[in-house]
N, C-alpha and C positions, 0 to 999 in steps of 0.2 A: 677690700682694707683685709691684711691679715691680720691675726692677732699676736698675741705673745702674754709668754709665761711669767705665771710669779707663785710665791711662798703661798702655801695653805692660810698661813698664818698676817697673809695682808689683809683677809677679808675672812676668820672663822666662821661667821655667821652663813657667810654665804655659802661655804664651802659645804658645810653643813644639812644645809639648802638642797647643794646640787646634788649632795651624795645622795639622799631621801630620796631626790627625783631621777636619780639613777637605777634607785633600788627597786620604787615601787614602779618602772618600768620594766622593770625584766620580768613580773607574773609571776612571782614567787610568789608562796603560802603567807600571810600576815604573820602570824608566829615567827616565818624564817626573816621577814623582812624587818621587824622589829628586832628581833637580834642582832643583824646584820646592820640596821644603824645605829643601835646603841653600843655595836662596838666601832664602829668607825666616828661616831659623835665623840666617846672618849680619847680615841687616839688620834683626833686631830685637836683635839683639848690639850692633851699634853705632846702635841708636838714627833709624838712615835709612828709615824704611817707615812712614807713615802710619798709626794705626791705634790702636783702645780693645780692652778688655777690656769683658766685661760679668758685671758681680758681680749674686751675691747673699747675701745675709749674708754677707758678705764675702769670699764664696770665689767665684773667675772659671770660669765658669760658660759661656761664650762668644766667641767675639773676631770682629771685624770689621777688615779690611785696604783701605785705598780708595789709589790712586796720588796724586800729587803735584795739587792741588787745580789744576784748567782754568777759562778764563775766564767756561764755562759752569754748571762744577757739579764734582761730582768724579766718579770713575768705582769705585762699590765693587768692588772685587778678588774675594773669597769674604767672607760671612757664613755663620759657623756657632755653634750654639749644641751643648750637649751634649745629647742625646735627651730625657732628663725635664726638662728644660727649653726645648724647642725646640716648642710650639705655634705655628700660625700667631698667636697672638697675643701670644706670648713673641718670636715676630724684627719685628715690627710694631713695638712698642715699641722696641726696638733700633734700626730704619732710622729711626724718628722721632727720638731723642733722638740719631743722627746728623744727623740734619738741620736739628735746631736746635742743634749744635752748630758746626758746617760749613756752612751751606747747602744747597744743592738738592743732590740727585743726577742725575747724567744719564744714566748707567749700571751695570747692576747684572750681574758677572759670573756669579755665583753664590752662592745662600744655601742653609744646609741639606745644604750638600755635594749641589746638585744634583738632590734631590729633588722632581720635578715637582709633583707636587699642593700642597706648600706652597709653592712658589716662585709656580704661579699664582694661587694664593688670596691671598699674602701682596700678591704683587706687583700682580697685578691689581689687590687693594681700594685700592691707592696710585696707582694709574691709571699703572702701565707698561705696557708692549707688548713681544710680544717680537722679535727679530731673530737671524741666523744667520749665524756665521763660520766657515769652512773651510781647511784648507790643502792647494793642489792643487799635485803637482811632475809634474815632466816624467820620463816612466819612462825611467832609462838606457838600454834597448836601443830604443825609438823613435825613426825618424829625423826629424829636424827638418826641416820642410815647406819644398818650394821657394817661394824670393822670386818674388812677382807684378812686372810690371811697374805700375811709377809715372811716371807719363809727369809730369816739371815736381819731383818729389820724391828727395831727395836725402838720405842717411844718415853719420854719421861721427860719432867718438867725443866724450862729452859732455867738455869741455873747461873749468874752475873759470872762463874768460873769460865762459862760456856763461849763469852763475847767475842776472843779472838776467833775460834773456830766458827762460829756464827757469823761473824764479818767477814769471813771466804768464802763461805758459799752463799751469801747475798751477793757478795761483789763476783764470782762466778757468775751465779745466777741474772743478775740484771747490769753487769760490766756493759755491754753494750747493745741492750737495750732500752725503748723509747719510756718505759715508764720509770726511769733511773734520771731523767731529765728535768721531770717533773719537782724532782724536790731536791735537786741538786745543790752541795754544799762544797764538794771537793773537786776538781778534773778527775783525780787518779781515783778509780774506781775501789780499790781496796780501801785505804784512807776514807772517802766519802761515806762505803759501808762503815767503817768504824765507828765515824762521828752519829750517821745514822743512828747503833745500835746504841751508842753510850748516850743518846737525848733519850733514846726510847726506854731507856732502865732507867733513867733519872726522871724519869714523869713530863717531858716536856711537851709531849702531846696527851697528858692525861696519866692517870695511876700506871703503872705498868701491872698487869694481872697475871703476877708469875705462874698462878695454878691452872692458867688458862692457856702459856706460850709454850708449846714445847718442840724437844729437839727430836730428831732421827738423825738412829745411830746404827751403822754395821759393828762386828767385830772391828774394823777399822777405823770409820773416821766417822763423823759428821758429815751428812749429807741431805741436810734442810733441816729447816725450822720456822715458827710460827710465830709471831709477835701479837700480842693483845693490848689495850689497853682500852682504860674507861674513856670515854670524851662525848662530853654535852650530853651525859644523861644517856650513854651508850655504851655497850662491848663492842670495841671498834678493832676490828681484824686487820693490823694496820701492817701486816709483813704477810707474805707466803715465799718464802723461798727455798727452791728445790736445786742441787749441785747436777749441770749438764750432763754429768757422767749416768747420774740416776735419774732424770725424768722418763716419763714415762711407764715408768714400774709401779706406777699407786703410792706414789710416795707422799705425793700432794694432798692424796685424798685421806691418806689414813691420819696424817696429820690433823686434819681441819675437823676430821670425824673424832679425832680427839679433844680437839680442842671447843667443838662442839657439845659435847658429851660435858666434857667441865663447868660449859658455862650453862648451861642449864640444871647442874648439880648447886651452879652458881645463883640459880633462880634469877640468872639476869633478863630483867624484862624485854630488851631490845639486844637483837647481835648484826652487828652493819660491815661493810665492807665496800670497798673502790675499786671500781675496775675500768680500765682503757677498753669500748667499745671495742672498737678494731683486733683488740688481742684475742681472737675467738678462741683457742686453747683454753685458758683461763677462765674466760667467759662459761663454757662451755660445762668445765669443770664444777664451776661456783650453780650452773642450771640444775645439773646432777646432784648435787647434793641438794637440793631442797631450795637455794637461795631465788630469788626473784627481786624484781628491778621494782625499787620503791620511790626513789628520784631521778629522773634525769629518761633519757639521756640526753645531755645538756652540753651543746657544741660549742668546742673551745676550739682554740688556731695556734699553729706551732709556724717559725718559720725555718724550715727546709735546711737554708744556709746556716741557721743556730744550730739547728735539734737536728742532725746529720743522721738519723735511726728515723725511718717511718713508724709511723703507732705499729703494733703487734710485732714488730720485727728485731732481732737482735737474737 
């Protein structure tokens, strides 16, 4: 017997219980699990999280939650069925039902609580491909690298008046890059970059740290920027963008060194950033500066027909 979708409000208690089971099955730290479960509980109660229950014989046996729809499709946060109802065919039916309801799925974070065999069988059969994301941190005791001479390049704190120029750099750097699709809000690269920057400066992802966010410029133009916010108790380097015409000249390194020095002066206890593991150029730069992998790599999935750029390309 196939299942059917029902709103989370059909049985909020079951939705919260199934969400907790999905979180517990992922094997993350107890602290992270509690924070994630608390966030989902609140959003289920307030009706602000997109998702559905999966019903069998009128009983909820599974849950699927996703992020608000993006222009290219939805990103499934996680998808979980009780073990007795969780065969690969069951998961495939659920994902196909959601696709029929809300449109294409661009990304999938986890199904079956991260069970690799089921994930691979189900998502592979539906045309998805894996990629990996990690959180890297700059160790509290590590020395900040010395700046290197950069003739013709100057660095200064990012100002709100730089928004248009920085958006242009971001659009040029990420316009056809895989990572852009992870947070896409507008299919036009320039409009998407402007929305991202406006939201960052307004504090959407946490307090914007103006003294640690830098612009790199030549006498002619802005060619790079770092954007740093305080998120969940850490200084998060949310964006490192260098105009393609200036890449390979040490601009990214120079900005990151300036950012690290500023954060150390502020006595920030935890400095972090996220990276797509397949983006070898970015990952090597972070490792060279002294960042170490703290969380991950976590396997995620994308659909190449929906996200047309492979990881690490662009």
